[in-house]
NUFIVEX-655573 format. One record per atom (N, C-alpha, C): residue number from 1; residue in three letters; atom name; x, y, z. Coordinates in steps of 0.05 Angstrom, whole numbers, plus 5000, padded with zeros to 4 digits. Example, Ala and Ser with C-alpha at 12.3 -4.5 7.8 and 13.67 -1.06 7.14 Angstrom:
BEGIN
1|ALA|N|5264|4886|5156
1|ALA|CA|5246|4910|5156
1|ALA|C|5264|4934|5156
2|SER|N|5257|4955|5142
2|SER|CA|5273|4979|5143
2|SER|C|5258|5001|5157
//
This chain:
BEGIN
1|MET|N|5745|5422|4946
1|MET|CA|5770|5426|4946
1|MET|C|5786|5399|4934
2|SER|N|5772|5377|4942
2|SER|CA|5791|5356|4935
2|SER|C|5797|5348|4909
3|PHE|N|5778|5360|4891
3|PHE|CA|5789|5355|4862
3|PHE|C|5815|5373|4855
4|LEU|N|5819|5391|4866
4|LEU|CA|5852|5404|4870
4|LEU|C|5874|5384|4872
5|PHE|N|5873|5369|4889
5|PHE|CA|5888|5351|4901
5|PHE|C|5888|5323|4892
6|GLY|N|5873|5321|4868
6|GLY|CA|5869|5295|4859
6|GLY|C|5848|5279|4873
7|GLY|N|5832|5285|4888
7|GLY|CA|5813|5270|4905
7|GLY|C|5792|5259|4888
8|LYS|N|5776|5242|4895
8|LYS|CA|5753|5233|4881
8|LYS|C|5732|5259|4885
9|LYS|N|5720|5263|4862
9|LYS|CA|5698|5286|4861
9|LYS|C|5671|5270|4873
10|LYS|N|5663|5286|4890
10|LYS|CA|5633|5274|4903
10|LYS|C|5614|5280|4885
11|THR|N|5595|5261|4889
11|THR|CA|5568|5262|4872
11|THR|C|5552|5279|4884
12|PRO|N|5527|5290|4869
12|PRO|CA|5510|5308|4889
12|PRO|C|5500|5293|4904
13|GLN|N|5490|5270|4908
13|GLN|CA|5477|5256|4931
13|GLN|C|5499|5257|4953
14|GLU|N|5524|5249|4951
14|GLU|CA|5546|5252|4968
14|GLU|C|5546|5279|4982
15|LEU|N|5549|5300|4967
15|LEU|CA|5547|5327|4976
15|LEU|C|5525|5337|4988
16|MET|N|5497|5326|4985
16|MET|CA|5477|5334|4994
16|MET|C|5473|5324|5024
17|ARG|N|5489|5296|5030
17|ARG|CA|5485|5288|5051
17|ARG|C|5501|5300|5072
18|GLU|N|5525|5306|5061
18|GLU|CA|5545|5321|5078
18|GLU|C|5540|5348|5089
19|TYR|N|5521|5361|5072
19|TYR|CA|5509|5384|5074
19|TYR|C|5491|5385|5105
20|LYS|N|5474|5363|5094
20|LYS|CA|5452|5358|5118
20|LYS|C|5466|5350|5141
21|ARG|N|5485|5336|5143
21|ARG|CA|5502|5326|5168
21|ARG|C|5507|5354|5178
22|ASN|N|5519|5370|5165
22|ASN|CA|5533|5395|5177
22|ASN|C|5512|5413|5191
23|VAL|N|5489|5413|5176
23|VAL|CA|5465|5428|5186
23|VAL|C|5459|5413|5209
24|ASP|N|5454|5389|5209
24|ASP|CA|5442|5376|5235
24|ASP|C|5460|5384|5261
25|LYS|N|5490|5384|5250
25|LYS|CA|5510|5388|5274
25|LYS|C|5506|5414|5283
26|SER|N|5503|5432|5267
26|SER|CA|5503|5462|5273
26|SER|C|5478|5466|5291
27|VAL|N|5456|5447|5289
27|VAL|CA|5432|5450|5305
27|VAL|C|5433|5440|5329
28|ARG|N|5448|5424|5330
28|ARG|CA|5455|5402|5361
28|ARG|C|5476|5426|5375
29|GLU|N|5494|5437|5365
29|GLU|CA|5509|5459|5378
29|GLU|C|5497|5478|5384
30|ILE|N|5474|5489|5369
30|ILE|CA|5463|5518|5379
30|ILE|C|5443|5511|5400
31|GLU|N|5434|5482|5402
31|GLU|CA|5412|5473|5420
31|GLU|C|5428|5471|5448
32|ARG|N|5451|5461|5449
32|ARG|CA|5471|5453|5468
32|ARG|C|5477|5487|5485
33|GLU|N|5486|5502|5468
33|GLU|CA|5492|5529|5480
33|GLU|C|5466|5544|5489
34|LYS|N|5443|5538|5476
34|LYS|CA|5419|5552|5486
34|LYS|C|5412|5540|5515
35|THR|N|5417|5517|5517
35|THR|CA|5410|5500|5543
35|THR|C|5431|5514|5563
36|LYS|N|5453|5519|5556
36|LYS|CA|5475|5527|5580
36|LYS|C|5467|5559|5587
37|LEU|N|5457|5574|5563
37|LEU|CA|5448|5602|5572
37|LEU|C|5423|5601|5586
38|GLN|N|5400|5583|5583
38|GLN|CA|5384|5581|5601
38|GLN|C|5387|5572|5629
39|THR|N|5409|5557|5633
39|THR|CA|5419|5548|5660
39|THR|C|5427|5574|5673
40|GLN|N|5446|5587|5657
40|GLN|CA|5458|5611|5665
40|GLN|C|5430|5630|5672
41|GLU|N|5413|5635|5657
41|GLU|CA|5390|5660|5663
41|GLU|C|5381|5647|5689
42|LYS|N|5372|5620|5696
42|LYS|CA|5362|5617|5723
42|LYS|C|5379|5623|5745
43|LYS|N|5405|5618|5738
43|LYS|CA|5425|5620|5765
43|LYS|C|5427|5656|5769
44|ILE|N|5428|5668|5742
44|ILE|CA|5428|5697|5750
44|ILE|C|5398|5707|5769
45|ILE|N|5377|5692|5755
45|ILE|CA|5353|5706|5773
45|ILE|C|5353|5692|5802
46|ASN|N|5363|5673|5804
46|ASN|CA|5370|5666|5832
46|ASN|C|5389|5686|5850
47|ASP|N|5409|5690|5835
47|ASP|CA|5429|5713|5847
47|ASP|C|5418|5743|5855
48|ILE|N|5399|5753|5832
48|ILE|CA|5380|5776|5835
48|ILE|C|5365|5771|5861
49|ARG|N|5351|5755|5862
49|ARG|CA|5335|5751|5889
49|ARG|C|5348|5749|5916
50|LYS|N|5370|5737|5914
50|LYS|CA|5389|5737|5939
50|LYS|C|5397|5763|5943
51|ALA|N|5412|5776|5925
51|ALA|CA|5420|5808|5927
51|ALA|C|5399|5829|5937
52|ALA|N|5373|5820|5929
52|ALA|CA|5354|5843|5930
52|ALA|C|5343|5838|5957
53|LYS|N|5350|5810|5972
53|LYS|CA|5334|5807|5994
53|LYS|C|5357|5822|6013
54|GLU|N|5382|5818|6006
54|GLU|CA|5408|5830|6022
54|GLU|C|5404|5863|6019
55|GLY|N|5387|5872|6006
55|GLY|CA|5388|5900|6000
55|GLY|C|5411|5909|5988
56|GLN|N|5426|5890|5968
56|GLN|CA|5447|5902|5952
56|GLN|C|5440|5907|5926
57|MET|N|5430|5935|5921
57|MET|CA|5417|5946|5896
57|MET|C|5436|5948|5876
58|GLY|N|5459|5954|5883
58|GLY|CA|5483|5961|5864
58|GLY|C|5488|5933|5846
59|PRO|N|5493|5913|5862
59|PRO|CA|5500|5885|5845
59|PRO|C|5472|5875|5833
60|VAL|N|5448|5881|5839
60|VAL|CA|5424|5875|5832
60|VAL|C|5424|5887|5801
61|ARG|N|5430|5914|5801
61|ARG|CA|5428|5922|5771
61|ARG|C|5442|5914|5751
62|VAL|N|5472|5908|5762
62|VAL|CA|5489|5895|5742
62|VAL|C|5479|5868|5732
63|MET|N|5469|5854|5752
63|MET|CA|5461|5826|5746
63|MET|C|5437|5826|5728
64|ALA|N|5422|5853|5731
64|ALA|CA|5395|5852|5709
64|ALA|C|5404|5855|5686
65|LYS|N|5426|5870|5687
65|LYS|CA|5437|5879|5657
65|LYS|C|5444|5853|5645
66|ASP|N|5458|5836|5660
66|ASP|CA|5465|5809|5648
66|ASP|C|5444|5795|5643
67|LEU|N|5422|5792|5660
67|LEU|CA|5397|5782|5653
67|LEU|C|5385|5788|5626
68|VAL|N|5386|5810|5623
68|VAL|CA|5377|5817|5595
68|VAL|C|5389|5814|5569
69|ARG|N|5417|5811|5577
69|ARG|CA|5436|5808|5555
69|ARG|C|5437|5776|5548
70|THR|N|5434|5759|5577
70|THR|CA|5429|5730|5565
70|THR|C|5404|5723|5553
71|ARG|N|5382|5736|5559
71|ARG|CA|5354|5731|5548
71|ARG|C|5359|5734|5518
72|ALA|N|5369|5759|5510
72|ALA|CA|5372|5766|5481
72|ALA|C|5386|5748|5468
73|GLN|N|5409|5736|5476
73|GLN|CA|5422|5717|5464
73|GLN|C|5412|5693|5462
74|ILE|N|5393|5682|5483
74|ILE|CA|5377|5654|5481
74|ILE|C|5354|5661|5456
75|THR|N|5343|5684|5452
75|THR|CA|5327|5689|5433
75|THR|C|5340|5692|5405
76|LYS|N|5367|5699|5403
76|LYS|CA|5380|5697|5380
76|LYS|C|5384|5667|5372
77|PHE|N|5392|5652|5392
77|PHE|CA|5397|5627|5387
77|PHE|C|5375|5608|5378
78|TYR|N|5352|5616|5394
78|TYR|CA|5321|5610|5376
78|TYR|C|5322|5614|5352
79|GLN|N|5328|5644|5341
79|GLN|CA|5321|5649|5314
79|GLN|C|5340|5632|5298
80|MET|N|5371|5624|5306
80|MET|CA|5393|5613|5291
80|MET|C|5376|5582|5288
81|LYS|N|5368|5570|5306
81|LYS|CA|5363|5547|5301
81|LYS|C|5345|5545|5285
82|CYS|N|5320|5560|5287
82|CYS|CA|5304|5560|5264
82|CYS|C|5309|5559|5243
83|GLN|N|5327|5581|5236
83|GLN|CA|5340|5583|5207
83|GLN|C|5356|5555|5197
84|MET|N|5371|5548|5213
84|MET|CA|5384|5521|5206
84|MET|C|5360|5498|5204
85|GLN|N|5344|5501|5217
85|GLN|CA|5321|5480|5212
85|GLN|C|5310|5481|5183
86|ALA|N|5307|5509|5181
86|ALA|CA|5297|5516|5151
86|ALA|C|5314|5508|5133
87|VAL|N|5338|5511|5137
87|VAL|CA|5359|5509|5112
87|VAL|C|5360|5476|5107
88|GLY|N|5359|5457|5132
88|GLY|CA|5356|5427|5132
88|GLY|C|5333|5416|5109
89|LEU|N|5313|5431|5120
89|LEU|CA|5287|5423|5105
89|LEU|C|5286|5435|5074
90|ARG|N|5299|5454|5069
90|ARG|CA|5305|5464|5036
90|ARG|C|5324|5441|5024
91|LEU|N|5341|5428|5042
91|LEU|CA|5364|5414|5033
91|LEU|C|5348|5385|5023
92|GLN|N|5328|5378|5047
92|GLN|CA|5314|5345|5045
92|GLN|C|5297|5353|5019
93|THR|N|5281|5379|5020
93|THR|CA|5265|5384|4990
93|THR|C|5281|5377|4969
94|ILE|N|5305|5390|4959
94|ILE|CA|5322|5386|4940
94|ILE|C|5331|5363|4935
95|LYS|N|5336|5342|4953
95|LYS|CA|5343|5316|4956
95|LYS|C|5319|5302|4940
96|SER|N|5297|5306|4957
96|SER|CA|5271|5291|4944
96|SER|C|5267|5294|4916
97|THR|N|5269|5323|4909
97|THR|CA|5261|5330|4883
97|THR|C|5284|5315|4859
98|GLN|N|5308|5312|4870
98|GLN|CA|5327|5303|4854
98|GLN|C|5323|5274|4846
99|ALA|N|5311|5261|4875
99|ALA|CA|5307|5227|4870
99|ALA|C|5284|5230|4852
100|MET|N|5262|5244|4855
100|MET|CA|5242|5240|4836
100|MET|C|5249|5247|4805
101|THR|N|5263|5266|4805
101|THR|CA|5273|5268|4781
101|THR|C|5284|5251|4767
102|GLU|N|5303|5231|4779
102|GLU|CA|5321|5210|4773
102|GLU|C|5300|5189|4770
103|ALA|N|5280|5186|4785
103|ALA|CA|5259|5162|4779
103|ALA|C|5246|5175|4754
104|MET|N|5240|5194|4748
104|MET|CA|5227|5202|4722
104|MET|C|5246|5197|4698
105|LYS|N|5269|5205|4700
105|LYS|CA|5293|5200|4680
105|LYS|C|5295|5171|4671
106|GLY|N|5291|5151|4697
106|GLY|CA|5294|5126|4686
106|GLY|C|5265|5112|4673
107|ALA|N|5242|5125|4685
107|ALA|CA|5217|5113|4672
107|ALA|C|5218|5123|4643
108|ALA|N|5226|5147|4636
108|ALA|CA|5222|5154|4608
108|ALA|C|5245|5140|4588
109|LYS|N|5267|5131|4602
109|LYS|CA|5286|5120|4586
109|LYS|C|5270|5085|4581
110|ALA|N|5262|5076|4601
110|ALA|CA|5249|5053|4596
110|ALA|C|5224|5051|4578
111|MET|N|5205|5074|4578
111|MET|CA|5185|5080|4558
111|MET|C|5197|5078|4530
112|LYS|N|5217|5097|4527
112|LYS|CA|5230|5100|4502
112|LYS|C|5242|5073|4491
113|GLY|N|5249|5055|4507
113|GLY|CA|5258|5032|4498
113|GLY|C|5236|5015|4490
114|MET|N|5219|5012|4507
114|MET|CA|5188|4993|4498
114|MET|C|5182|5009|4476
115|ASN|N|5176|5032|4470
115|ASN|CA|5166|5049|4442
115|ASN|C|5183|5037|4419
116|ALA|N|5208|5034|4430
116|ALA|CA|5222|5025|4401
116|ALA|C|5224|4994|4395
117|LYS|N|5214|4977|4416
117|LYS|CA|5209|4951|4408
117|LYS|C|5185|4946|4398
118|VAL|N|5165|4963|4402
118|VAL|CA|5139|4954|4397
118|VAL|C|5136|4961|4367
119|ASN|N|5125|4945|4353
119|ASN|CA|5118|4944|4324
119|ASN|C|5087|4944|4322
120|PRO|N|5073|4964|4312
120|PRO|CA|5045|4961|4316
120|PRO|C|5038|4947|4295
121|ILE|N|5047|4941|4274
121|ILE|CA|5042|4922|4247
121|ILE|C|5039|4901|4249
122|ALA|N|5065|4892|4266
122|ALA|CA|5070|4865|4270
122|ALA|C|5048|4855|4293
123|MET|N|5044|4871|4310
123|MET|CA|5023|4865|4333
123|MET|C|4996|4863|4325
124|GLN|N|4991|4873|4304
124|GLN|CA|4960|4872|4296
124|GLN|C|4960|4848|4279
125|ARG|N|4981|4837|4266
125|ARG|CA|4981|4817|4252
125|ARG|C|4978|4790|4272
126|ILE|N|4999|4795|4295
126|ILE|CA|4990|4774|4314
126|ILE|C|4969|4771|4326
127|LEU|N|4954|4792|4331
127|LEU|CA|4924|4794|4346
127|LEU|C|4901|4784|4324
128|PHE|N|4909|4790|4301
128|PHE|CA|4891|4779|4275
128|PHE|C|4891|4748|4282
129|GLU|N|4914|4739|4275
129|GLU|CA|4917|4708|4277
129|GLU|C|4911|4694|4301
130|PHE|N|4913|4711|4324
130|PHE|CA|4902|4698|4348
130|PHE|C|4873|4695|4347
131|GLU|N|4863|4714|4343
131|GLU|CA|4834|4719|4334
131|GLU|C|4822|4697|4321
132|LYS|N|4836|4695|4300
132|LYS|CA|4827|4670|4274
132|LYS|C|4828|4640|4286
133|GLN|N|4849|4637|4300
133|GLN|CA|4859|4613|4311
133|GLN|C|4836|4609|4337
134|SER|N|4834|4627|4348
134|SER|CA|4809|4623|4372
134|SER|C|4786|4617|4366
135|GLU|N|4776|4626|4339
135|GLU|CA|4750|4626|4335
135|GLU|C|4748|4592|4319
136|ILE|N|4771|4582|4306
136|ILE|CA|4767|4555|4298
136|ILE|C|4770|4538|4320
137|MET|N|4785|4545|4342
137|MET|CA|4786|4527|4371
137|MET|C|4756|4524|4379
138|ASP|N|4741|4545|4380
138|ASP|CA|4715|4552|4396
138|ASP|C|4696|4533|4376
139|SER|N|4698|4534|4351
139|SER|CA|4680|4523|4330
139|SER|C|4688|4488|4331
140|LYS|N|4710|4482|4336
140|LYS|CA|4716|4454|4339
140|LYS|C|4708|4444|4370
141|GLN|N|4708|4462|4385
141|GLN|CA|4701|4453|4417
141|GLN|C|4670|4454|4414
142|GLU|N|4658|4472|4403
142|GLU|CA|4630|4471|4401
142|GLU|C|4616|4443|4387
143|MET|N|4631|4438|4363
143|MET|CA|4623|4406|4349
143|MET|C|4629|4383|4370
144|MET|N|4646|4383|4383
144|MET|CA|4657|4361|4404
144|MET|C|4632|4364|4426
145|ASP|N|4625|4384|4435
145|ASP|CA|4607|4386|4459
145|ASP|C|4578|4376|4449
146|ASP|N|4572|4383|4420
146|ASP|CA|4545|4376|4409
146|ASP|C|4543|4344|4405
147|ALA|N|4570|4330|4396
147|ALA|CA|4570|4309|4396
147|ALA|C|4571|4286|4420
148|ILE|N|4585|4300|4441
148|ILE|CA|4580|4288|4472
148|ILE|C|4551|4294|4482
149|ASP|N|4538|4313|4480
149|ASP|CA|4509|4315|4488
149|ASP|C|4493|4297|4475
150|ASP|N|4495|4295|4446
150|ASP|CA|4474|4276|4429
150|ASP|C|4483|4242|4445
151|ALA|N|4505|4242|4450
151|ALA|CA|4508|4211|4464
151|ALA|C|4497|4209|4486
152|PHE|N|4498|4225|4505
152|PHE|CA|4490|4221|4532
152|PHE|C|4462|4237|4540
153|GLU|N|4451|4250|4518
153|GLU|CA|4426|4263|4519
153|GLU|C|4402|4246|4533
154|ALA|N|4402|4219|4520
154|ALA|CA|4380|4198|4530
154|ALA|C|4384|4198|4559
155|ASP|N|4404|4185|4564
155|ASP|CA|4412|4173|4596
155|ASP|C|4410|4199|4615
156|ASP|N|4421|4221|4607
156|ASP|CA|4415|4245|4625
156|ASP|C|4387|4256|4626
157|GLU|N|4369|4254|4606
157|GLU|CA|4343|4258|4610
157|GLU|C|4328|4238|4627
158|GLU|N|4330|4210|4626
158|GLU|CA|4315|4202|4644
158|GLU|C|4324|4204|4668
159|ALA|N|4353|4210|4677
159|ALA|CA|4362|4212|4707
159|ALA|C|4347|4235|4714
160|GLN|N|4348|4259|4697
160|GLN|CA|4336|4284|4706
160|GLN|C|4307|4280|4711
161|VAL|N|4290|4265|4695
161|VAL|CA|4262|4262|4701
161|VAL|C|4258|4243|4724
162|ASP|N|4272|4228|4732
162|ASP|CA|4274|4213|4759
162|ASP|C|4278|4229|4783
163|GLU|N|4296|4249|4778
163|GLU|CA|4301|4268|4797
163|GLU|C|4282|4290|4803
164|VAL|N|4266|4295|4783
164|VAL|CA|4251|4313|4786
164|VAL|C|4227|4300|4801
165|ILE|N|4222|4274|4794
165|ILE|CA|4195|4262|4804
165|ILE|C|4202|4260|4835
166|GLY|N|4232|4254|4840
166|GLY|CA|4229|4247|4866
166|GLY|C|4227|4278|4888
167|GLN|N|4241|4301|4870
167|GLN|CA|4239|4319|4889
167|GLN|C|4207|4330|4893
168|VAL|N|4195|4327|4873
168|VAL|CA|4167|4330|4877
168|VAL|C|4152|4316|4900
169|LEU|N|4153|4291|4895
169|LEU|CA|4138|4272|4916
169|LEU|C|4151|4279|4945
170|SER|N|4180|4284|4946
170|SER|CA|4189|4290|4968
170|SER|C|4181|4311|4985
171|GLU|N|4171|4332|4969
171|GLU|CA|4163|4359|4974
171|GLU|C|4135|4357|4984
172|ILE|N|4121|4339|4975
172|ILE|CA|4088|4334|4985
172|ILE|C|4087|4307|5008
173|GLY|N|4113|4299|5017
173|GLY|CA|4112|4281|5037
173|GLY|C|4110|4250|5028
174|ILE|N|4119|4247|5001
174|ILE|CA|4111|4221|4995
174|ILE|C|4137|4205|4987
175|ASP|N|4146|4177|4996
175|ASP|CA|4168|4170|4993
175|ASP|C|4164|4150|4965
176|LEU|N|4186|4153|4951
176|LEU|CA|4178|4143|4922
176|LEU|C|4181|4110|4925
177|GLY|N|4193|4102|4944
177|GLY|CA|4191|4069|4947
177|GLY|C|4171|4061|4954
178|ASP|N|4152|4077|4974
178|ASP|CA|4131|4071|4986
178|ASP|C|4111|4077|4961
179|GLN|N|4112|4093|4948
179|GLN|CA|4093|4094|4927
179|GLN|C|4094|4072|4911
180|MET|N|4117|4065|4896
180|MET|CA|4121|4045|4878
180|MET|C|4110|4017|4894
181|HIS|N|4114|4017|4920
181|HIS|CA|4098|3995|4933
181|HIS|C|4070|3992|4935
182|HIS|N|4054|4017|4940
182|HIS|CA|4028|4014|4941
182|HIS|C|4019|4013|4911
183|ALA|N|4034|4022|4891
183|ALA|CA|4021|4023|4863
183|ALA|C|4023|3991|4852
184|ALA|N|4043|3976|4864
184|ALA|CA|4039|3948|4853
184|ALA|C|4034|3931|4871
185|PRO|N|4007|3920|4872
185|PRO|CA|3994|3901|4890
185|PRO|C|4012|3875|4892
186|SER|N|4012|3865|4917
186|SER|CA|4021|3836|4924
186|SER|C|4002|3814|4912
187|SER|N|4016|3795|4908
187|SER|CA|4004|3767|4895
187|SER|C|3977|3763|4914
188|SER|N|3980|3758|4937
188|SER|CA|3956|3753|4960
188|SER|C|3928|3775|4951
189|GLU|N|3938|3804|4949
189|GLU|CA|3916|3823|4943
189|GLU|C|3901|3811|4916
190|GLU|N|3919|3807|4899
190|GLU|CA|3907|3799|4866
190|GLU|C|3892|3778|4875
191|SER|N|3898|3757|4885
191|SER|CA|3880|3729|4891
191|SER|C|3856|3732|4904
192|GLN|N|3855|3748|4919
192|GLN|CA|3833|3764|4944
192|GLN|C|3811|3777|4919
193|GLU|N|3825|3798|4906
193|GLU|CA|3807|3813|4890
193|GLU|C|3789|3793|4869
194|LEU|N|3811|3773|4855
194|LEU|CA|3795|3752|4834
194|LEU|C|3775|3741|4850
195|ARG|N|3777|3729|4872
195|ARG|CA|3757|3719|4887
195|ARG|C|3733|3733|4887
196|ARG|N|3737|3760|4895
196|ARG|CA|3709|3779|4900
196|ARG|C|3699|3782|4868
197|ARG|N|3714|3780|4850
197|ARG|CA|3702|3788|4828
197|ARG|C|3683|3762|4815
198|SER|N|3697|3737|4819
198|SER|CA|3684|3713|4810
198|SER|C|3657|3706|4836
//
């Protein structure tokens, strides 16, 4: 009715929220009325017991009819509550479906924009040029690596040989410094050996 009086027209999302609020409010009101009837049911049962103990069967019969009607009304409130909750679930489902539809719409729009901007031929040219330049760079890097390897190969090789010898001697329990000391005899040992030979 707001559009008849010049008011702002509500969006589907706003209408959905309003409907959901109304449904939730109705469920709460039904629950309150059901609770009142259950309280009344307990009171009637107590009154029936009291009247039966006093032997007043006429009032017992009247109150029993009230109890039956009250219980029937409580059952109806249960049914109404279930129906209103089902309506609320349907509204929630519609809201979720609408949100999903909006998301798909946005995604489709984005894909359309991207597809319009992508030029396969230009992209193929760029990729070809990239591959070509990458190969040139790899080739130059390989040449530089070879030159550096040649310059340091001799030094590295000697260092690696010494490292291997050190590892082997260490594994068999020989210290490289001790081995070099034993391998080179001292000057006194050399003079004694010369005396023996002479």
